[in-house]
ZALUM-512972 format. One line per field, with one value per atom (N, C-alpha, C): residue number from 1; residue in three letters; chain; atom name; x, y, z. Coordinates in nm, 2 decimals, padded with zeros to 4 digits. Layout:
REM ZALUM-512972
tise	NUM,...
domar	ala,...
doti	A,...
mipa	CA,...
xx	X,...
yy	Y,...
zz	Z,...
REM end
This chain:
REM ZALUM-512972
tise	1,1,1,2,2,2,3,3,3,4,4,4,5,5,5,6,6,6,7,7,7,8,8,8,9,9,9,10,10,10,11,11,11,12,12,12,13,13,13,14,14,14,15,15,15,16,16,16,17,17,17,18,18,18,19,19,19,20,20,20,21,21,21,22,22,22,23,23,23,24,24,24,25,25,25,26,26,26,27,27,27,28,28,28,29,29,29,30,30,30,31,31,31,32,32,32,33,33,33,34,34,34,35,35,35,36,36,36,37,37,37,38,38,38,39,39,39,40,40,40,41,41,41,42,42,42,43,43,43,44,44,44,45,45,45,46,46,46,47,47,47,48,48,48,49,49,49,50,50,50,51,51,51,52,52,52,53,53,53,54,54,54,55,55,55,56,56,56,57,57,57,58,58,58,59,59,59,60,60,60,61,61,61,62,62,62,63,63,63,64,64,64,65,65,65,66,66,66,67,67,67,68,68,68,69,69,69,70,70,70,71,71,71,72,72,72,73,73,73,74,74,74,75,75,75,76,76,76,77,77,77,78,78,78,79,79,79,80,80,80,81,81,81,82,82,82,83,83,83,84,84,84,85,85,85,86,86,86,87,87,87,88,88,88,89,89,89,90,90,90,91,91,91,92,92,92,93,93,93,94,94,94,95,95,95,96,96,96,97,97,97,98,98,98,99,99,99,100,100,100,101,101,101,102,102,102,103,103,103,104,104,104,105,105,105,106,106,106,107,107,107,108,108,108,109,109,109,110,110,110,111,111,111,112,112,112,113,113,113,114,114,114,115,115,115,116,116,116,117,117,117,118,118,118,119,119,119,120,120,120,121,121,121,122,122,122,123,123,123,124,124,124,125,125,125,126,126,126,127,127,127,128,128,128,129,129,129,130,130,130,131,131,131,132,132,132,133,133,133,134,134,134,135,135,135,136,136,136,137,137,137,138,138,138,139,139,139,140,140,140,141,141,141,142,142,142,143,143,143,144,144,144,145,145,145,146,146,146,147,147,147,148,148,148,149,149,149,150,150,150,151,151,151,152,152,152,153,153,153,154,154,154,155,155,155,156,156,156,157,157,157,158,158,158,159,159,159,160,160,160,161,161,161,162,162,162,163,163,163,164,164,164,165,165,165,166,166,166,167,167,167,168,168,168,169,169,169,170,170,170,171,171,171,172,172,172,173,173,173,174,174,174,175,175,175,176,176,176,177,177,177
domar	met,met,met,glu,glu,glu,ala,ala,ala,leu,leu,leu,ala,ala,ala,phe,phe,phe,leu,leu,leu,arg,arg,arg,glu,glu,glu,glu,glu,glu,thr,thr,thr,arg,arg,arg,ser,ser,ser,ala,ala,ala,trp,trp,trp,asp,asp,asp,trp,trp,trp,leu,leu,leu,glu,glu,glu,thr,thr,thr,thr,thr,thr,val,val,val,ser,ser,ser,asp,asp,asp,val,val,val,thr,thr,thr,glu,glu,glu,glu,glu,glu,gln,gln,gln,ala,ala,ala,asn,asn,asn,trp,trp,trp,trp,trp,trp,pro,pro,pro,pro,pro,pro,gly,gly,gly,ile,ile,ile,ala,ala,ala,asn,asn,asn,ser,ser,ser,ile,ile,ile,gly,gly,gly,ala,ala,ala,thr,thr,thr,tyr,tyr,tyr,leu,leu,leu,his,his,his,val,val,val,val,val,val,ile,ile,ile,asn,asn,asn,pro,pro,pro,asp,asp,asp,val,val,val,glu,glu,glu,ile,ile,ile,asn,asn,asn,arg,arg,arg,leu,leu,leu,leu,leu,leu,tyr,tyr,tyr,gly,gly,gly,arg,arg,arg,val,val,val,pro,pro,pro,ile,ile,ile,ile,ile,ile,glu,glu,glu,arg,arg,arg,asp,asp,asp,trp,trp,trp,his,his,his,gly,gly,gly,glu,glu,glu,val,val,val,gly,gly,gly,gln,gln,gln,ser,ser,ser,val,val,val,ser,ser,ser,tyr,tyr,tyr,asp,asp,asp,pro,pro,pro,glu,glu,glu,arg,arg,arg,phe,phe,phe,asp,asp,asp,gln,gln,gln,trp,trp,trp,asp,asp,asp,arg,arg,arg,gly,gly,gly,gly,gly,gly,ser,ser,ser,val,val,val,gln,gln,gln,trp,trp,trp,glu,glu,glu,arg,arg,arg,leu,leu,leu,his,his,his,glu,glu,glu,tyr,tyr,tyr,gly,gly,gly,arg,arg,arg,ala,ala,ala,val,val,val,his,his,his,glu,glu,glu,trp,trp,trp,leu,leu,leu,ala,ala,ala,arg,arg,arg,ser,ser,ser,leu,leu,leu,asp,asp,asp,asp,asp,asp,leu,leu,leu,ser,ser,ser,ala,ala,ala,asp,asp,asp,asp,asp,asp,leu,leu,leu,glu,glu,glu,arg,arg,arg,pro,pro,pro,val,val,val,asp,asp,asp,met,met,met,ser,ser,ser,arg,arg,arg,ser,ser,ser,gly,gly,gly,leu,leu,leu,gly,gly,gly,thr,thr,thr,trp,trp,trp,met,met,met,gly,gly,gly,arg,arg,arg,asp,asp,asp,leu,leu,leu,leu,leu,leu,val,val,val,leu,leu,leu,his,his,his,gly,gly,gly,phe,phe,phe,arg,arg,arg,his,his,his,ile,ile,ile,tyr,tyr,tyr,leu,leu,leu,his,his,his,gly,gly,gly,gly,gly,gly,glu,glu,glu,ile,ile,ile,ala,ala,ala,cys,cys,cys,leu,leu,leu,lys,lys,lys,gly,gly,gly,leu,leu,leu,gln,gln,gln,gly,gly,gly,ala,ala,ala,lys,lys,lys,gly,gly,gly,tyr,tyr,tyr,leu,leu,leu,gly,gly,gly,gly,gly,gly,phe,phe,phe,asp,asp,asp,ala,ala,ala,pro,pro,pro
doti	A,A,A,A,A,A,A,A,A,A,A,A,A,A,A,A,A,A,A,A,A,A,A,A,A,A,A,A,A,A,A,A,A,A,A,A,A,A,A,A,A,A,A,A,A,A,A,A,A,A,A,A,A,A,A,A,A,A,A,A,A,A,A,A,A,A,A,A,A,A,A,A,A,A,A,A,A,A,A,A,A,A,A,A,A,A,A,A,A,A,A,A,A,A,A,A,A,A,A,A,A,A,A,A,A,A,A,A,A,A,A,A,A,A,A,A,A,A,A,A,A,A,A,A,A,A,A,A,A,A,A,A,A,A,A,A,A,A,A,A,A,A,A,A,A,A,A,A,A,A,A,A,A,A,A,A,A,A,A,A,A,A,A,A,A,A,A,A,A,A,A,A,A,A,A,A,A,A,A,A,A,A,A,A,A,A,A,A,A,A,A,A,A,A,A,A,A,A,A,A,A,A,A,A,A,A,A,A,A,A,A,A,A,A,A,A,A,A,A,A,A,A,A,A,A,A,A,A,A,A,A,A,A,A,A,A,A,A,A,A,A,A,A,A,A,A,A,A,A,A,A,A,A,A,A,A,A,A,A,A,A,A,A,A,A,A,A,A,A,A,A,A,A,A,A,A,A,A,A,A,A,A,A,A,A,A,A,A,A,A,A,A,A,A,A,A,A,A,A,A,A,A,A,A,A,A,A,A,A,A,A,A,A,A,A,A,A,A,A,A,A,A,A,A,A,A,A,A,A,A,A,A,A,A,A,A,A,A,A,A,A,A,A,A,A,A,A,A,A,A,A,A,A,A,A,A,A,A,A,A,A,A,A,A,A,A,A,A,A,A,A,A,A,A,A,A,A,A,A,A,A,A,A,A,A,A,A,A,A,A,A,A,A,A,A,A,A,A,A,A,A,A,A,A,A,A,A,A,A,A,A,A,A,A,A,A,A,A,A,A,A,A,A,A,A,A,A,A,A,A,A,A,A,A,A,A,A,A,A,A,A,A,A,A,A,A,A,A,A,A,A,A,A,A,A,A,A,A,A,A,A,A,A,A,A,A,A,A,A,A,A,A,A,A,A,A,A,A,A,A,A,A,A,A,A,A,A,A,A,A,A,A,A,A,A,A,A,A,A,A,A,A,A,A,A,A,A,A,A,A,A,A,A,A,A,A,A,A,A,A,A,A,A,A,A,A,A,A,A,A,A
mipa	N,CA,C,N,CA,C,N,CA,C,N,CA,C,N,CA,C,N,CA,C,N,CA,C,N,CA,C,N,CA,C,N,CA,C,N,CA,C,N,CA,C,N,CA,C,N,CA,C,N,CA,C,N,CA,C,N,CA,C,N,CA,C,N,CA,C,N,CA,C,N,CA,C,N,CA,C,N,CA,C,N,CA,C,N,CA,C,N,CA,C,N,CA,C,N,CA,C,N,CA,C,N,CA,C,N,CA,C,N,CA,C,N,CA,C,N,CA,C,N,CA,C,N,CA,C,N,CA,C,N,CA,C,N,CA,C,N,CA,C,N,CA,C,N,CA,C,N,CA,C,N,CA,C,N,CA,C,N,CA,C,N,CA,C,N,CA,C,N,CA,C,N,CA,C,N,CA,C,N,CA,C,N,CA,C,N,CA,C,N,CA,C,N,CA,C,N,CA,C,N,CA,C,N,CA,C,N,CA,C,N,CA,C,N,CA,C,N,CA,C,N,CA,C,N,CA,C,N,CA,C,N,CA,C,N,CA,C,N,CA,C,N,CA,C,N,CA,C,N,CA,C,N,CA,C,N,CA,C,N,CA,C,N,CA,C,N,CA,C,N,CA,C,N,CA,C,N,CA,C,N,CA,C,N,CA,C,N,CA,C,N,CA,C,N,CA,C,N,CA,C,N,CA,C,N,CA,C,N,CA,C,N,CA,C,N,CA,C,N,CA,C,N,CA,C,N,CA,C,N,CA,C,N,CA,C,N,CA,C,N,CA,C,N,CA,C,N,CA,C,N,CA,C,N,CA,C,N,CA,C,N,CA,C,N,CA,C,N,CA,C,N,CA,C,N,CA,C,N,CA,C,N,CA,C,N,CA,C,N,CA,C,N,CA,C,N,CA,C,N,CA,C,N,CA,C,N,CA,C,N,CA,C,N,CA,C,N,CA,C,N,CA,C,N,CA,C,N,CA,C,N,CA,C,N,CA,C,N,CA,C,N,CA,C,N,CA,C,N,CA,C,N,CA,C,N,CA,C,N,CA,C,N,CA,C,N,CA,C,N,CA,C,N,CA,C,N,CA,C,N,CA,C,N,CA,C,N,CA,C,N,CA,C,N,CA,C,N,CA,C,N,CA,C,N,CA,C,N,CA,C,N,CA,C,N,CA,C,N,CA,C,N,CA,C,N,CA,C,N,CA,C,N,CA,C,N,CA,C,N,CA,C,N,CA,C,N,CA,C,N,CA,C,N,CA,C,N,CA,C,N,CA,C,N,CA,C,N,CA,C,N,CA,C,N,CA,C,N,CA,C,N,CA,C,N,CA,C,N,CA,C,N,CA,C,N,CA,C,N,CA,C,N,CA,C,N,CA,C,N,CA,C,N,CA,C,N,CA,C
xx	-04.25,-04.36,-04.43,-04.41,-04.47,-04.41,-04.28,-04.22,-04.28,-04.30,-04.36,-04.50,-04.58,-04.72,-04.72,-04.63,-04.62,-04.57,-04.48,-04.43,-04.54,-04.61,-04.72,-04.83,-04.87,-04.98,-04.93,-04.81,-04.77,-04.75,-04.70,-04.68,-04.81,-04.90,-05.03,-05.10,-05.09,-05.16,-05.09,-04.96,-04.89,-04.91,-04.91,-04.93,-05.08,-05.17,-05.31,-05.33,-05.26,-05.26,-05.20,-05.09,-05.03,-05.12,-05.19,-05.28,-05.40,-05.45,-05.55,-05.50,-05.38,-05.32,-05.30,-05.26,-05.24,-05.36,-05.47,-05.58,-05.64,-05.63,-05.70,-05.60,-05.47,-05.37,-05.39,-05.38,-05.40,-05.26,-05.26,-05.14,-05.07,-05.15,-05.09,-05.03,-05.10,-05.04,-04.91,-04.91,-04.80,-04.68,-04.69,-04.58,-04.55,-04.61,-04.58,-04.45,-04.36,-04.23,-04.24,-04.23,-04.23,-04.10,-04.11,-03.99,-03.89,-03.76,-03.66,-03.61,-03.57,-03.51,-03.60,-03.72,-03.81,-03.85,-03.89,-03.92,-04.07,-04.11,-04.25,-04.32,-04.45,-04.52,-04.48,-04.47,-04.43,-04.30,-04.20,-04.06,-04.06,-04.13,-04.13,-04.20,-04.31,-04.39,-04.30,-04.24,-04.15,-04.05,-03.98,-03.88,-03.94,-04.06,-04.13,-04.16,-04.21,-04.25,-04.15,-04.05,-03.95,-03.85,-03.82,-03.72,-03.76,-03.88,-03.91,-03.91,-03.96,-03.97,-03.83,-03.73,-03.60,-03.52,-03.52,-03.43,-03.48,-03.61,-03.66,-03.65,-03.70,-03.70,-03.55,-03.47,-03.34,-03.24,-03.23,-03.13,-03.16,-03.29,-03.33,-03.36,-03.43,-03.48,-03.41,-03.33,-03.26,-03.35,-03.46,-03.56,-03.55,-03.61,-03.62,-03.73,-03.70,-03.80,-03.92,-04.04,-04.15,-04.14,-04.07,-04.05,-03.98,-03.90,-03.83,-03.91,-03.97,-04.04,-04.17,-04.25,-04.38,-04.40,-04.31,-04.32,-04.21,-04.12,-04.01,-03.94,-03.93,-03.86,-03.93,-04.05,-04.12,-04.25,-04.24,-04.35,-04.40,-04.36,-04.40,-04.31,-04.19,-04.08,-04.02,-03.95,-03.89,-03.75,-03.69,-03.55,-03.56,-03.50,-03.50,-03.45,-03.52,-03.48,-03.34,-03.26,-03.13,-03.13,-03.11,-03.11,-03.00,-02.90,-02.80,-02.83,-02.90,-02.94,-03.09,-03.16,-03.31,-03.38,-03.32,-03.39,-03.36,-03.31,-03.28,-03.39,-03.40,-03.50,-03.43,-03.49,-03.44,-03.52,-03.45,-03.52,-03.60,-03.73,-03.82,-03.88,-03.84,-03.90,-04.05,-04.12,-04.26,-04.27,-04.38,-04.41,-04.55,-04.57,-04.70,-04.78,-04.85,-04.90,-04.99,-05.08,-05.17,-05.08,-04.98,-04.90,-04.82,-04.76,-04.68,-04.76,-04.88,-04.97,-05.01,-05.04,-05.07,-04.96,-04.84,-04.72,-04.71,-04.73,-04.73,-04.83,-04.95,-05.05,-05.01,-04.94,-04.89,-04.78,-04.70,-04.60,-04.67,-04.76,-04.84,-04.90,-04.97,-05.04,-04.93,-04.82,-04.72,-04.66,-04.63,-04.57,-04.67,-04.80,-04.90,-04.91,-04.91,-04.92,-04.80,-04.68,-04.55,-04.54,-04.61,-04.60,-04.65,-04.74,-04.79,-04.68,-04.59,-04.48,-04.35,-04.36,-04.24,-04.21,-04.08,-04.04,-03.94,-03.92,-03.82,-03.68,-03.65,-03.53,-03.51,-03.62,-03.61,-03.56,-03.61,-03.57,-03.42,-03.36,-03.22,-03.13,-03.18,-03.10,-03.02,-02.89,-02.80,-02.84,-02.84,-02.87,-02.75,-02.69,-02.58,-02.63,-02.62,-02.66,-02.54,-02.43,-02.31,-02.33,-02.42,-02.44,-02.48,-02.55,-02.60,-02.50,-02.39,-02.30,-02.34,-02.43,-02.49,-02.44,-02.34,-02.29,-02.39,-02.39,-02.48,-02.59,-02.71,-02.83,-02.88,-02.98,-03.05,-03.18,-03.25,-03.37,-03.48,-03.48,-03.58,-03.56,-03.43,-03.41,-03.47,-03.45,-03.50,-03.65,-03.71,-03.85,-03.92,-03.86,-03.91,-03.90,-03.79,-03.77,-03.88,-03.89,-03.98,-04.12,-04.14,-04.27,-04.35,-04.29,-04.37,-04.29,-04.17,-04.10,-04.09,-04.04,-04.02,-04.16,-04.26,-04.39,-04.45,-04.44,-04.49,-04.41,-04.28,-04.19,-04.22,-04.22,-04.24,-04.39,-04.47,-04.62,-04.66,-04.59,-04.62,-04.57,-04.46,-04.41,-04.52,-04.57,-04.67,-04.79,-04.84,-04.95,-04.93,-04.81,-04.77,-04.77,-04.71,-04.71,-04.85,-04.94,-05.08,-05.14,-05.11,-05.16,-05.11,-04.98,-04.93,-04.99,-05.06,-05.13,-05.28,-05.32,-05.46,-05.55,-05.49,-05.57,-05.56,-05.65,-05.64,-05.53,-05.44,-05.32,-05.36,-05.43,-05.47,-05.62,-05.66,-05.81,-05.86,-05.96,-06.01,-05.95,-05.85,-05.79,-05.87,-05.80,-05.87,-05.86,-05.96,-05.95,-05.92,-05.83,-05.79,-05.91,-05.93,-06.04,-06.02
yy	15.26,15.34,15.43,15.40,15.48,15.62,15.64,15.77,15.85,15.78,15.85,15.90,15.82,15.86,15.98,15.97,16.08,16.21,16.20,16.32,16.38,16.29,16.34,16.41,16.35,16.41,16.54,16.54,16.67,16.78,16.75,16.85,16.91,16.82,16.87,16.96,16.91,16.99,17.12,17.13,17.25,17.35,17.31,17.40,17.45,17.36,17.41,17.51,17.49,17.59,17.72,17.72,17.84,17.91,17.84,17.91,17.97,17.91,17.97,18.09,18.09,18.20,18.32,18.30,18.42,18.45,18.38,18.39,18.53,18.60,18.73,18.85,18.82,18.92,19.02,19.15,19.25,19.29,19.37,19.42,19.51,19.59,19.68,19.60,19.50,19.42,19.35,19.30,19.22,19.31,19.44,19.53,19.62,19.59,19.67,19.61,19.70,19.66,19.70,19.61,19.64,19.71,19.78,19.84,19.73,19.77,19.67,19.60,19.47,19.40,19.29,19.28,19.17,19.20,19.10,19.12,19.14,19.18,19.20,19.06,19.06,18.94,18.90,19.00,18.96,18.90,18.96,18.90,18.76,18.75,18.62,18.51,18.55,18.45,18.41,18.51,18.48,18.37,18.40,18.30,18.16,18.16,18.03,17.95,18.02,17.95,17.93,18.02,18.00,17.90,17.88,17.78,17.64,17.59,17.45,17.44,17.54,17.53,17.51,17.60,17.59,17.47,17.46,17.36,17.22,17.19,17.05,17.02,17.11,17.09,17.07,17.17,17.17,17.08,17.09,17.02,16.87,16.85,16.71,16.63,16.69,16.62,16.65,16.76,16.80,16.86,16.92,16.97,17.13,17.19,17.33,17.37,17.47,17.52,17.58,17.58,17.64,17.79,17.85,18.00,18.03,17.94,17.96,17.91,17.79,17.72,17.79,17.83,17.88,18.03,18.09,18.23,18.32,18.27,18.34,18.43,18.38,18.45,18.57,18.59,18.71,18.67,18.68,18.64,18.76,18.88,18.99,19.04,18.98,19.01,19.15,19.21,19.34,19.33,19.22,19.19,19.10,19.13,19.04,18.90,18.80,18.66,18.63,18.57,18.52,18.37,18.28,18.13,18.10,18.18,18.15,18.22,18.32,18.40,18.42,18.32,18.33,18.37,18.35,18.38,18.52,18.61,18.74,18.84,18.94,19.05,19.17,19.29,19.41,19.46,19.51,19.56,19.68,19.68,19.79,19.77,19.67,19.65,19.61,19.63,19.59,19.47,19.40,19.28,19.31,19.25,19.25,19.13,19.16,19.05,18.95,18.99,18.90,18.80,18.86,18.77,18.68,18.73,18.64,18.53,18.57,18.47,18.37,18.41,18.31,18.22,18.27,18.18,18.08,18.13,18.05,17.94,17.97,17.86,17.76,17.81,17.71,17.62,17.67,17.59,17.49,17.54,17.45,17.34,17.37,17.26,17.16,17.22,17.13,17.04,17.09,17.01,16.91,16.94,16.84,16.73,16.76,16.66,16.57,16.63,16.56,16.46,16.48,16.38,16.24,16.23,16.10,16.02,16.09,16.01,16.00,16.05,16.04,15.90,15.86,15.72,15.72,15.60,15.59,15.62,15.60,15.64,15.79,15.86,16.01,16.06,15.99,16.03,16.01,15.91,15.88,15.95,16.02,16.08,16.20,16.20,16.31,16.44,16.55,16.68,16.78,16.84,16.93,17.07,17.09,17.22,17.31,17.29,17.37,17.51,17.54,17.68,17.76,17.70,17.76,17.73,17.67,17.64,17.52,17.44,17.33,17.19,17.18,17.05,16.97,16.84,16.74,16.70,16.71,16.67,16.54,16.48,16.38,16.44,16.37,16.42,16.44,16.35,16.36,16.49,16.53,16.65,16.78,16.78,16.89,16.89,16.77,16.75,16.79,16.75,16.79,16.94,17.00,17.14,17.22,17.19,17.27,17.21,17.09,17.04,17.09,17.10,17.15,17.23,17.20,17.28,17.43,17.46,17.60,17.66,17.59,17.64,17.69,17.61,17.65,17.76,17.75,17.86,17.99,18.01,18.14,18.17,18.07,18.10,18.17,18.12,18.19,18.33,18.36,18.50,18.58,18.52,18.59,18.62,18.52,18.55,18.66,18.66,18.77,18.90,18.91,19.04,19.08,18.99,19.03,19.09,19.02,19.07,19.21,19.23,19.36,19.47,19.43,19.53,19.53,19.46,19.47,19.36,19.27,19.16,19.03,18.94,18.81,18.73,18.68,18.61,18.47,18.39,18.26,18.26,18.25,18.24,18.11,18.12,18.00,17.97,18.05,18.04,18.10,18.11,18.16,18.32,18.38,18.52,18.54,18.63,18.66,18.73,18.70,18.76,18.92
zz	01.41,01.35,01.45,01.58,01.69,01.68,01.66,01.65,01.53,01.42,01.30,01.33,01.40,01.43,01.53,01.63,01.72,01.65,01.57,01.49,01.40,01.34,01.25,01.33,01.44,01.53,01.59,01.64,01.71,01.61,01.49,01.39,01.34,01.31,01.26,01.37,01.49,01.60,01.62,01.62,01.64,01.53,01.41,01.30,01.29,01.33,01.34,01.45,01.56,01.67,01.63,01.56,01.51,01.42,01.33,01.23,01.31,01.41,01.49,01.56,01.61,01.68,01.59,01.47,01.38,01.29,01.30,01.21,01.21,01.32,01.34,01.34,01.31,01.31,01.20,01.22,01.12,01.07,00.96,00.91,01.01,01.08,01.18,01.29,01.34,01.45,01.40,01.28,01.23,01.22,01.20,01.18,01.30,01.41,01.53,01.59,01.62,01.68,01.83,01.92,02.06,02.11,02.22,02.27,02.31,02.32,02.35,02.23,02.24,02.13,02.07,02.12,02.07,01.92,01.85,01.71,01.69,01.58,01.55,01.52,01.52,01.48,01.34,01.24,01.11,01.09,01.16,01.16,01.22,01.33,01.40,01.32,01.26,01.17,01.05,00.99,00.88,00.92,01.03,01.08,01.10,01.16,01.18,01.06,00.95,00.83,00.73,00.72,00.61,00.65,00.78,00.82,00.78,00.81,00.77,00.62,00.55,00.40,00.35,00.38,00.32,00.38,00.51,00.58,00.55,00.56,00.54,00.39,00.31,00.16,00.11,00.14,00.08,00.15,00.29,00.36,00.39,00.41,00.44,00.31,00.22,00.10,-00.03,-00.03,-00.15,-00.25,-00.21,-00.30,-00.30,-00.41,-00.41,-00.32,-00.23,-00.13,-00.21,-00.15,-00.21,-00.23,-00.14,-00.15,-00.28,-00.33,-00.46,-00.58,-00.56,-00.66,-00.70,-00.59,-00.61,-00.59,-00.52,-00.48,-00.53,-00.60,-00.66,-00.56,-00.44,-00.33,-00.27,-00.31,-00.26,-00.19,-00.05,00.03,00.12,00.08,00.16,00.27,00.27,00.36,00.33,00.43,00.41,00.36,00.36,00.31,00.19,00.08,-00.03,00.00,-00.05,-00.03,-00.08,00.01,-00.03,00.02,-00.07,-00.03,00.07,00.09,00.19,00.32,00.32,00.44,00.45,00.42,00.41,00.53,00.65,00.77,00.83,00.75,00.79,00.77,00.86,00.84,00.90,00.87,00.92,01.04,01.14,01.26,01.22,01.25,01.21,01.08,01.00,00.87,00.87,00.77,00.76,00.66,00.69,00.60,00.54,00.43,00.37,00.43,00.54,00.62,00.54,00.46,00.39,00.30,00.23,00.15,00.23,00.34,00.42,00.49,00.53,00.59,00.49,00.37,00.26,00.24,00.24,00.23,00.34,00.46,00.58,00.58,00.53,00.51,00.40,00.30,00.20,00.26,00.34,00.41,00.50,00.57,00.66,00.58,00.47,00.39,00.34,00.29,00.23,00.34,00.45,00.56,00.61,00.63,00.67,00.57,00.44,00.33,00.33,00.35,00.34,00.45,00.56,00.68,00.64,00.55,00.51,00.44,00.37,00.31,00.39,00.51,00.60,00.64,00.63,00.66,00.78,00.83,00.94,00.88,00.76,00.70,00.70,00.68,00.68,00.82,00.92,01.06,01.09,01.02,01.04,00.95,00.85,00.74,00.81,00.78,00.83,00.76,00.84,00.78,00.82,00.72,00.75,00.79,00.92,00.98,01.01,00.94,00.97,00.93,00.84,00.80,00.93,01.02,01.14,01.26,01.23,01.34,01.43,01.37,01.45,01.42,01.32,01.29,01.21,01.24,01.17,01.26,01.21,01.28,01.21,01.27,01.21,01.16,01.06,01.01,01.12,01.21,01.32,01.40,01.42,01.50,01.42,01.29,01.21,01.21,01.20,01.19,01.33,01.44,01.57,01.59,01.55,01.57,01.49,01.36,01.27,01.27,01.32,01.33,01.44,01.56,01.67,01.78,01.81,01.91,01.87,01.75,01.71,01.70,01.66,01.64,01.77,01.88,02.01,02.07,02.06,02.11,02.05,01.92,01.86,01.85,01.84,01.85,01.98,02.09,02.22,02.22,02.15,02.14,02.06,01.95,01.87,01.96,02.04,02.12,02.22,02.28,02.37,02.30,02.18,02.11,02.08,02.05,02.03,02.16,02.27,02.40,02.44,02.40,02.43,02.35,02.24,02.16,02.19,02.30,02.34,02.28,02.20,02.14,02.22,02.20,02.27,02.20,02.28,02.22,02.16,02.24,02.20,02.17,02.05,02.02,02.08,02.15,02.22,02.35,02.39,02.52,02.63,02.75,02.86,02.87,02.94,02.97,03.11,03.14,03.28,03.35,03.48,03.55,03.56
REM end
């Protein structure tokens, strides 16, 4: 049970941190594309929130993802939702930030609630990740990735993209001298 408690605590903390990080993002900031090949805040955030919804719901639990069930595939993304290629976006495309952020908060709330029902059996459940060329994972691998590793990795990118636009990356974080 120690692993379950750790996973619950880390996931809740990471998603709360992500929400704080994006809480002041504007539509303009979300749709700014930096020079080079980095993605926009909107594209990065879409990637962060759609993957746990689709992969945990569909691949781990065999459920319909909330993007399909509650949002009819429309969360403000620039590319039409495709259940087989859900994590695609177009370079330079714009998002409807308020709608996308609302969807992200819904995923956050769903994931936080679902942690209470998480069992040791869920952690050991095989997950077919062959669609991504990753073979078979265990439920714990998917939950660790989308619970906190992915959140901190891409949340850091979002904070950097905010900073490149003159905004404070981490709300409540430190200020450089």
